[in-house]
N, C-alpha and C positions, 0 to 999 in steps of 0.2 A: 570592138576598138574603133571602127568606123566613123560609127555615129557621133559619138565625143570629138574625133580627131577634123570631122567634117565641122560642127557647128566651132570647135574654135577657129579653123582657117576662115571662115565667114566673119565671124567674130572679129578676127586681126586684120582681114580687109576692112572691114566699116571701120575700125579705129582709126585706122590709114587715113580715109578717108575724109573723117571728122577732124582728124588732126588739125590740119592747116588752116580750116576756117576759126578753130576753139583757140588756136596759137594766137592768132591775129585778135582774137578777144582776151586772149590772157588767162586760159583756164584750161582746166585738164577734159579728158574724155568722157569722165566720170563724170566731173561737175557741169559738163555741158549738158549732158543727160538729165541730170537732176534740175537742171534750170531750167530745161525746155519743159520737162514735168511741170515745175512751179507757174513756167508762164503759162501755158496750158490750164492745168487742171484749176488754179486758183481764179480763172475768170467764171469758173461755175461753182465752186465754192471754196472755202478753208482748206487750208493746205497745213498739215501738221508734221513733224520730225516723224513719228511714227508709221505714217501712209509712205515715205520716201525709203524708210528701213523694208517696207513689206514688199514696196513696188519693185525695189531695184533688189532686194534679199540682203540688204546691207546689217551690221553689225549697228548695234546703236553708237558706237565709239566712234564707227567708220564714217556713220552717218552725220554726228556732229562734228567731226574732224570737216567733212567734206560741207557741211554748211558753216563751219565757222570761216574758211578759205572764201567761200561766196561772199560771206558778210563783209570779209576784210577786203576785198575788191569793190564791195559798193553795189554788189547785184542783187543781195536780198537785205532783207531784216527782219528780226525776230521779235513781234509784239504779243507782250503778255495777255492772255484774256482776261477779260474785267472779271468774270465771274470766278476762276480760280488761275491765278498769276502762274503756275507751275506751268499751266499749258500754254506753248507759244504759238500762235499762227505767223505763219511763213508767208512775206507776201516781196514780189520783186519792187526794184527802185526803178526810177528813170532810167538811170544804166542801161537797166536790163532790157529795160523795155528798145531801147537803143536797137539791140542786139538782136532781137527775137526773130527778126524778118532773115538774117543771116543763119542762125539755127534752124529755123523753120525752114528755110530754103536747100539748107546742106542734107536735112534728114528728108525732107520729100525727093530729092534728086539720088539719095540712095536707095530710096524703097521702089522708085523707080526703075533702077538700073537690076536691084534685084530680083523684081517682078517681070522682065524683058523674057516675052517667049513663055512666061505661066499661064495658065488659065486660068478662071476663079477658081473652079473646081480643086486644081492642084492647090492654089494658095489658101483655100479653105480645109484640105485635108492635110496638108503641112501645119497651118495653124492647130488644128487640132491634136494632130501627131506631137508637135512641141508642148501642148500645152499639159497633154497628157505625161511627157516626160521630166517638166517641170513640176508636175503633182508629186509623180514618185519621187521625187528627190528632196521636197518638201516634206511628203508623209514619213520618209526616211530619216530626215534629221529631224522630224519632230520626235520619232521614237525613241532615235539614239543620243537625245542631244544635239543641240544645235554645233555644228561642226562647219557646217556652210557659211557663205558670206564673205565679203569683200572688207 
């Protein structure tokens, strides 16, 4: 019981920290995380909805709605692939580029606060443990049909 409670408490506090900057931009916490992922990852490769679903553990309908809202706010657009129009590459707009720095700064500040007094070894151990926990949940969802996801 304590592990889940602690993870929820950390998550809630991170969400509260993010809310102020995200409200200034006019997006929700989940949308901010998705937008940041698109801003960072699209500089390396093409991004598609399936990757966002996997990265954030979202159901397709939830990811579709979040992307639709980001598109309505003029922060992303979906461009059909030339070879197969069913696949739509997600790209950020100039408007999103303008808020990139504010999002990045908030994420980096939160990360720095989280890691105060934490050694590199402790961080590595935490990430390994959290990764195993996530894998356990994913494997259970895969065995019992997807019930998780936001």
